[in-house]
TILO-5965 format. One record per residue (C-alpha): residue number from 0; x, y, z. Coordinates in Angstrom, 1 decimal, padded with zeros to 4 digits. Example, Ala and Ser with C-alpha at 12.3 -4.5 7.8 and 13.67 -1.06 7.14 Angstrom:
% residues 2
 pos     xx     yy     zz
   0  012.3 -004.5  007.8
   1  013.7 -001.1  007.1
***
This chain:
% residues 436
 pos     xx     yy     zz
   0 -018.4  000.1 -013.1
   1 -020.2 -002.3 -010.8
   2 -022.7 -001.1 -008.3
   3 -022.0 -001.8 -004.7
   4 -023.1 -005.2 -003.5
   5 -025.9 -005.3 -000.9
   6 -023.4 -006.5  001.6
   7 -023.0 -004.6  004.8
   8 -019.5 -003.2  005.4
   9 -017.8 -004.4  008.5
  10 -014.3 -003.0  008.4
  11 -012.2 -004.3  011.2
  12 -010.6 -002.1  013.8
  13 -006.8 -001.6  013.6
  14 -004.5 -000.6  016.3
  15 -001.1  000.7  015.5
  16  001.9 -000.9  017.2
  17  003.4  001.4  019.8
  18  006.3  003.3  018.4
  19  008.7  005.9  019.8
  20  007.8  008.0  016.8
  21  004.4  008.6  018.2
  22  005.9  010.5  021.1
  23  008.1  012.8  019.1
  24  007.7  016.5  020.0
  25  006.5  018.9  017.3
  26  009.0  021.2  015.9
  27  008.9  024.9  016.7
  28  006.5  026.8  014.4
  29  009.2  029.1  013.0
  30  011.2  026.1  011.9
  31  008.2  024.6  010.3
  32  007.5  027.7  008.3
  33  011.2  027.9  007.2
  34  011.1  024.3  006.1
  35  007.9  024.8  004.1
  36  009.1  028.0  002.3
  37  012.5  026.5  001.5
  38  010.8  023.4  000.1
  39  008.4  025.5 -002.0
  40  011.2  027.6 -003.4
  41  013.1  024.5 -004.4
  42  010.1  023.2 -006.3
  43  009.8  026.5 -008.2
  44  013.5  026.3 -009.1
  45  013.0  022.8 -010.4
  46  010.1  023.8 -012.5
  47  012.1  026.6 -014.1
  48  015.0  024.3 -014.7
  49  013.0  021.6 -016.3
  50  011.0  024.0 -018.5
  51  014.3  025.2 -020.0
  52  016.0  021.9 -021.0
  53  019.6  021.9 -022.0
  54  020.4  021.4 -025.7
  55  021.8  017.9 -025.1
  56  018.6  016.5 -023.6
  57  017.8  013.0 -024.7
  58  014.6  012.8 -026.8
  59  013.8  009.5 -025.3
  60  013.4  011.0 -021.8
  61  009.7  010.9 -021.2
  62  009.8  014.1 -019.2
  63  011.1  015.9 -022.2
  64  009.1  014.2 -024.9
  65  007.9  016.5 -027.8
  66  004.4  017.7 -027.4
  67  004.0  018.0 -031.2
  68  003.8  014.2 -031.6
  69  000.1  014.2 -030.9
  70 -002.3  014.7 -033.7
  71 -005.4  016.8 -033.0
  72 -007.6  019.4 -034.8
  73 -009.8  019.4 -037.8
  74 -013.6  019.2 -038.3
  75 -013.9  015.5 -037.4
  76 -011.9  015.8 -034.3
  77 -013.8  019.0 -033.2
  78 -017.1  017.2 -033.8
  79 -016.1  014.3 -031.5
  80 -015.0  016.7 -028.8
  81 -018.2  018.6 -028.9
  82 -020.3  015.5 -029.0
  83 -018.6  014.0 -026.0
  84 -019.0  017.3 -024.1
  85 -022.8  017.5 -024.7
  86 -025.0  017.3 -021.7
  87 -027.3  014.3 -022.3
  88 -030.2  014.6 -019.8
  89 -031.9  017.1 -017.6
  90 -029.9  015.6 -014.7
  91 -026.7  016.7 -016.3
  92 -025.5  019.9 -014.7
  93 -021.9  020.3 -015.8
  94 -019.4  019.9 -018.6
  95 -016.2  018.4 -017.3
  96 -012.7  018.1 -018.7
  97 -011.2  015.0 -017.1
  98 -007.4  014.8 -017.3
  99 -005.8  011.4 -016.9
 100 -009.1  010.0 -018.2
 101 -007.5  006.7 -019.3
 102 -006.1  006.2 -015.8
 103 -007.6  004.0 -013.1
 104 -009.6  006.7 -011.2
 105 -010.1  008.8 -014.4
 106 -011.9  006.0 -016.2
 107 -014.3  005.3 -013.3
 108 -015.0  009.0 -012.7
 109 -015.6  009.7 -016.5
 110 -018.0  006.8 -016.8
 111 -019.9  007.8 -013.7
 112 -020.3  011.4 -014.9
 113 -021.4  010.3 -018.3
 114 -024.0  007.8 -016.9
 115 -025.7  010.6 -014.9
 116 -025.9  012.8 -018.0
 117 -023.0  015.3 -017.6
 118 -020.8  016.3 -020.6
 119 -017.4  014.7 -020.4
 120 -014.2  015.1 -022.4
 121 -011.1  013.1 -021.5
 122 -007.5  014.0 -021.9
 123 -004.6  011.5 -021.6
 124 -001.1  011.0 -022.9
 125 -001.1  007.2 -022.7
 126  002.4  007.1 -021.3
 127  004.1  003.8 -020.7
 128  004.7  004.0 -016.9
 129  002.7  000.8 -016.9
 130  001.2 -001.3 -019.7
 131 -000.4  001.1 -022.2
 132 -002.7 -001.7 -023.4
 133 -004.7 -001.5 -020.2
 134 -005.1  002.2 -020.7
 135 -006.3  001.5 -024.3
 136 -008.8 -001.0 -023.0
 137 -010.1  001.6 -020.6
 138 -010.3  004.0 -023.5
 139 -012.4  001.5 -025.5
 140 -014.7  001.1 -022.5
 141 -015.3  004.8 -022.3
 142 -015.6  005.2 -026.0
 143 -018.5  002.8 -025.9
 144 -020.2  004.9 -023.3
 145 -019.8  008.1 -025.4
 146 -016.7  009.6 -023.7
 147 -014.0  010.8 -026.2
 148 -010.4  010.8 -024.8
 149 -008.2  013.4 -026.5
 150 -004.7  012.0 -026.8
 151 -002.4  014.8 -025.6
 152 -000.3  016.1 -022.8
 153 -001.3  018.6 -020.1
 154  002.0  020.4 -020.8
 155  000.7  021.2 -024.3
 156 -000.8  024.7 -023.7
 157 -002.0  025.1 -027.3
 158 -004.0  021.9 -027.0
 159 -005.6  023.0 -023.6
 160 -006.5  026.4 -025.1
 161 -008.1  024.7 -028.1
 162 -010.2  022.4 -025.9
 163 -011.4  025.4 -023.9
 164 -012.1  027.3 -027.2
 165 -014.3  024.4 -028.3
 166 -016.1  023.7 -025.0
 167 -017.0  026.1 -022.2
 168 -016.1  023.7 -019.4
 169 -017.8  024.4 -016.2
 170 -015.5  022.0 -014.2
 171 -012.1  020.3 -014.5
 172 -011.4  017.0 -012.8
 173 -007.6  017.0 -012.8
 174 -006.4  013.4 -012.3
 175 -003.4  013.4 -014.7
 176 -000.1  012.8 -012.8
 177  003.0  010.7 -012.6
 178  002.0  008.2 -010.0
 179  004.0  005.8 -007.9
 180  006.4  006.3 -004.9
 181  009.2  004.1 -005.9
 182  009.5  005.1 -009.6
 183  010.6  008.6 -008.5
 184  014.0  007.1 -007.6
 185  014.4  006.0 -011.2
 186  012.9  009.0 -013.1
 187  012.5  012.0 -010.8
 188  012.2  014.6 -013.6
 189  009.0  012.9 -014.8
 190  007.3  013.8 -011.5
 191  008.2  017.5 -011.7
 192  007.3  017.6 -015.4
 193  003.8  016.1 -014.8
 194  002.8  016.9 -011.2
 195  004.2  020.5 -011.0
 196  004.8  021.9 -014.5
 197  001.8  020.2 -015.9
 198 -000.5  021.4 -013.1
 199  000.8  025.0 -013.5
 200  000.1  024.8 -017.2
 201 -003.4  023.7 -016.6
 202 -004.1  026.4 -014.0
 203 -002.6  029.0 -016.4
 204 -005.1  028.1 -019.0
 205 -008.0  027.9 -016.6
 206 -007.3  031.3 -015.0
 207 -007.1  032.9 -018.4
 208 -010.5  031.8 -019.9
 209 -013.5  034.1 -019.7
 210 -015.5  031.5 -017.8
 211 -013.1  030.1 -015.3
 212 -014.0  026.5 -014.4
 213 -014.1  025.1 -010.9
 214 -011.3  022.6 -010.4
 215 -011.2  019.4 -008.4
 216 -007.8  017.7 -008.5
 217 -006.1  014.6 -007.1
 218 -003.6  015.2 -004.3
 219 -002.5  012.2 -002.2
 220 -002.3  010.7  001.2
 221  001.4  010.6  000.6
 222  001.6  014.3  001.6
 223  001.4  013.2  005.3
 224  004.9  011.7  004.8
 225  006.6  011.0  008.1
 226  003.7  012.3  010.2
 227  003.1  009.8  013.0
 228 -000.2  011.3  014.4
 229 -003.1  009.0  013.5
 230 -005.6  009.2  012.0
 231 -004.3  011.7  009.5
 232 -006.3  014.9  009.5
 233 -006.3  017.7  006.9
 234 -005.2  020.0  009.8
 235 -002.0  017.9  010.4
 236  001.4  019.0  009.3
 237  002.4  017.9  005.8
 238  005.9  019.4  005.5
 239  007.9  016.1  005.9
 240  007.5  014.3  002.6
 241  009.0  010.8  002.5
 242  009.3  010.7 -001.3
 243  009.6  012.9 -004.3
 244  006.1  011.9 -005.4
 245  004.8  013.2 -002.0
 246  006.8  016.4 -002.4
 247  005.3  017.1 -005.8
 248  001.8  016.6 -004.5
 249  002.5  018.8 -001.5
 250  003.9  021.4 -003.9
 251  000.6  021.1 -005.9
 252 -001.4  022.0 -002.9
 253  000.6  025.1 -002.3
 254  000.4  026.0 -006.0
 255 -003.4  025.6 -005.8
 256 -003.4  028.0 -002.9
 257 -001.5  030.6 -004.9
 258 -003.8  030.4 -008.0
 259 -006.8  030.6 -005.7
 260 -005.5  033.6 -003.9
 261 -004.3  035.6 -007.0
 262 -006.7  034.6 -009.7
 263 -009.9  033.5 -007.9
 264 -009.9  029.9 -009.1
 265 -012.1  027.6 -007.2
 266 -009.9  024.6 -006.2
 267 -010.6  021.4 -004.3
 268 -007.8  018.9 -003.5
 269 -008.6  015.3 -002.8
 270 -006.1  013.2 -000.8
 271 -006.7  009.7 -002.0
 272 -005.8  006.8  000.3
 273 -004.6  003.6 -001.5
 274 -007.4  003.2 -004.1
 275 -008.0 -000.3 -005.4
 276 -010.6 -002.2 -007.5
 277 -011.4 -003.3 -011.1
 278 -009.4 -001.7 -013.9
 279 -006.7 -000.8 -011.3
 280 -003.0  000.1 -011.6
 281 -000.7 -002.9 -012.1
 282  002.0 -001.2 -010.0
 283 -000.2 -001.3 -006.9
 284  000.6 -004.1 -004.4
 285 -002.9 -005.8 -004.4
 286 -002.7 -006.0 -008.2
 287  000.8 -007.5 -008.6
 288  000.2 -009.7 -005.5
 289 -002.7 -011.2 -007.3
 290 -000.7 -011.8 -010.5
 291  002.3 -013.3 -008.6
 292  000.2 -015.5 -006.4
 293 -001.5 -017.0 -009.5
 294  001.9 -017.5 -011.2
 295  003.4 -019.2 -008.1
 296  005.9 -016.4 -007.6
 297  007.2 -015.2 -004.2
 298  005.7 -011.9 -003.0
 299  007.5 -009.5 -000.7
 300  005.7 -008.6  002.6
 301  007.4 -005.6  004.2
 302  007.6 -005.0  007.9
 303  008.3 -001.7  009.6
 304  011.1 -001.1  012.1
 305  011.2 -003.4  015.1
 306  009.0 -005.9  013.3
 307  006.2 -003.4  013.2
 308  003.0 -003.8  011.1
 309  002.8 -002.2  007.7
 310 -000.9 -001.2  007.1
 311 -002.8  000.7  004.5
 312 -006.2  002.5  004.5
 313 -007.4  000.6  001.4
 314 -010.3  002.5 -000.3
 315 -012.5  000.9 -002.9
 316 -012.8  002.7 -006.3
 317 -016.6  003.2 -006.1
 318 -016.3  005.0 -002.8
 319 -013.6  007.3 -004.3
 320 -015.8  008.0 -007.3
 321 -018.6  009.1 -005.0
 322 -016.2  011.5 -003.2
 323 -015.0  012.9 -006.5
 324 -018.5  013.5 -007.8
 325 -019.6  015.1 -004.5
 326 -016.6  017.4 -004.7
 327 -017.6  018.5 -008.2
 328 -021.2  018.9 -007.2
 329 -020.3  021.1 -004.2
 330 -017.6  023.1 -005.9
 331 -018.4  026.8 -006.0
 332 -017.8  028.9 -009.1
 333 -014.5  030.5 -009.7
 334 -014.6  034.3 -009.2
 335 -012.1  035.5 -011.8
 336 -012.2  036.2 -015.5
 337 -009.3  036.3 -018.0
 338 -006.7  036.3 -015.2
 339 -008.3  038.9 -013.0
 340 -009.8  038.0 -009.6
 341 -013.2  039.6 -008.7
 342 -013.6  038.2 -005.2
 343 -012.6  035.4 -002.8
 344 -012.9  031.9 -004.2
 345 -013.4  028.5 -002.6
 346 -010.3  026.5 -001.5
 347 -010.7  023.1  000.0
 348 -008.8  019.9  000.7
 349 -010.3  016.6  001.8
 350 -009.2  013.1  002.8
 351 -010.9  010.3  000.8
 352 -010.1  007.1  002.7
 353 -011.9  004.1  004.2
 354 -010.9  004.9  007.9
 355 -010.0  001.2  008.5
 356 -006.3  000.5  008.0
 357 -005.6 -003.2  007.2
 358 -002.2 -004.9  007.7
 359 -000.7 -005.9  004.3
 360 -000.4 -009.4  005.6
 361 -004.2 -009.6  006.0
 362 -004.6 -008.3  002.5
 363 -002.6 -011.3  001.3
 364 -004.7 -013.6  003.4
 365 -007.9 -012.4  001.8
 366 -006.4 -012.8 -001.7
 367 -005.3 -016.4 -000.9
 368 -008.9 -017.3  000.1
 369 -010.4 -015.6 -003.0
 370 -007.8 -017.1 -005.4
 371 -007.7 -020.5 -003.6
 372 -004.0 -020.4 -003.9
 373 -001.4 -020.3 -001.1
 374  001.0 -017.3 -001.4
 375  004.7 -017.7 -001.2
 376  005.6 -015.0  001.3
 377  009.0 -013.4  001.8
 378  009.0 -011.2  004.9
 379  011.4 -008.3  004.3
 380  012.4 -005.1  006.1
 381  010.8 -002.0  004.5
 382  013.4 -000.4  002.2
 383  014.2  003.3  002.2
 384  012.4  004.0 -001.1
 385  009.8  006.5  000.1
 386  007.2  004.1  001.4
 387  005.7  004.8  004.8
 388  004.6  002.2  007.4
 389  001.0  003.1  007.6
 390 -001.8  005.3  006.3
 391 -005.1  006.1  008.2
 392 -007.6  008.7  007.1
 393 -009.7  011.0  009.2
 394 -012.7  011.6  006.9
 395 -014.8  013.8  009.2
 396 -014.4  016.9  006.9
 397 -015.4  014.9  003.8
 398 -018.4  013.4  005.6
 399 -019.6  016.8  006.8
 400 -019.0  018.8  003.6
 401 -019.4  016.2  000.9
 402 -021.7  013.6  002.5
 403 -018.8  011.1  001.9
 404 -019.4  007.7  003.5
 405 -017.3  004.8  002.3
 406 -019.3  001.5  002.3
 407 -017.1 -001.2  000.9
 408 -014.8 -003.2  003.2
 409 -011.7 -004.9  001.9
 410 -013.1 -008.4  001.6
 411 -016.0 -007.2 -000.6
 412 -013.8 -004.9 -002.7
 413 -011.1 -007.5 -003.3
 414 -013.8 -010.0 -004.3
 415 -014.9 -007.6 -007.1
 416 -011.3 -006.9 -008.1
 417 -010.4 -010.6 -008.4
 418 -013.6 -011.3 -010.4
 419 -012.6 -008.6 -012.9
 420 -008.9 -009.6 -012.9
 421 -009.7 -013.3 -013.8
 422 -012.1 -012.2 -016.5
 423 -009.8 -009.6 -018.0
 424 -006.6 -011.7 -018.1
 425 -008.3 -014.9 -019.1
 426 -009.3 -013.5 -022.5
 427 -012.4 -011.5 -021.5
 428 -012.4 -007.7 -021.4
 429 -013.5 -007.5 -017.8
 430 -016.6 -005.5 -018.7
 431 -019.1 -008.0 -017.4
 432 -017.6 -007.5 -014.0
 433 -017.5 -003.8 -014.1
 434 -019.7 -002.2 -016.7
 435 -022.6 -001.2 -014.5
***
């Protein structure tokens, strides 16, 4: 992972187009509560339904794939797990299980933890939502730094218990999830399987061990859904999800509250805002815009209703990593043991954004200058696929509690991404642009 350049950040100010939505009245509190509890009950029903699949379920459905296909166990495997979990220096203060470790954020967080001396064990199922070869390249990068990624699924309770038997994890960084807003329209069950059932399985194991770990997990800015009050604050309503992905992340926040209340698990949720950078996800706009511009393909530029601006609070990966590590460092110990709560436990949620929304058209302009190629733009109306017109983070809580202070503007961050992209896809492995 690259260190931040010594370039001062100068994020531009962004003003939202006036919209009638900004003047909508808030619903009555009783209706809000009814909506919330109805939604949460629906999520629990879905979890129950999907955990009891019908006999004619297709084995090719990724949401029902057998958990026995993964190979683990044995002296050599146990040795690698323990070696990866070993705290290396006096600065190392924790032993962390990172789920989704071969993912974009997971790779960067795992590498940062290992560099400062913490013990780290990764867990990832290497699914094919996007090109698995990129995940394998990230795995190789982490392996060279001493981080072992166990290949397995968070729904495999036996595997999770075995990992906790081998390693007394002090913390869990839970980043495994089915990502993407639009894919939920194609495979909705995969979101419930990973983001709800998988989260519950992980919490069940964590609450049952004798030394309960503190848990930091990835929520999403998508929970703000159709909320039109900007910037988005953790105190704002989040009961109007615009996509199934958002609904599963909101359900995760309520599930976290439940396990904190009943079992004393220390839980911190992080609402990420449009994370970008080297080793990123190919399904993200900045990534496939770069690919398509270089290939001379037309790229879609969405516009909101009445020709309104579509903007995102793009947040560079190094800033997100700092927020993740700060959340781990400030997480208090869980208060339960073997499923029994002994006292109140910490429960937090923070926005991690850049606080400077940028119109997507401006993003394309920056990429054109960096790539020295003119983009072929196709201006389109935003489809009804779960996307929202804008995101904008209020990060005052994270600043106060975590010392979180993003320092990378979009121009600087995209320059680093493009450098990595060109290196990686021209035959290099991208490491020179992002190893330190």
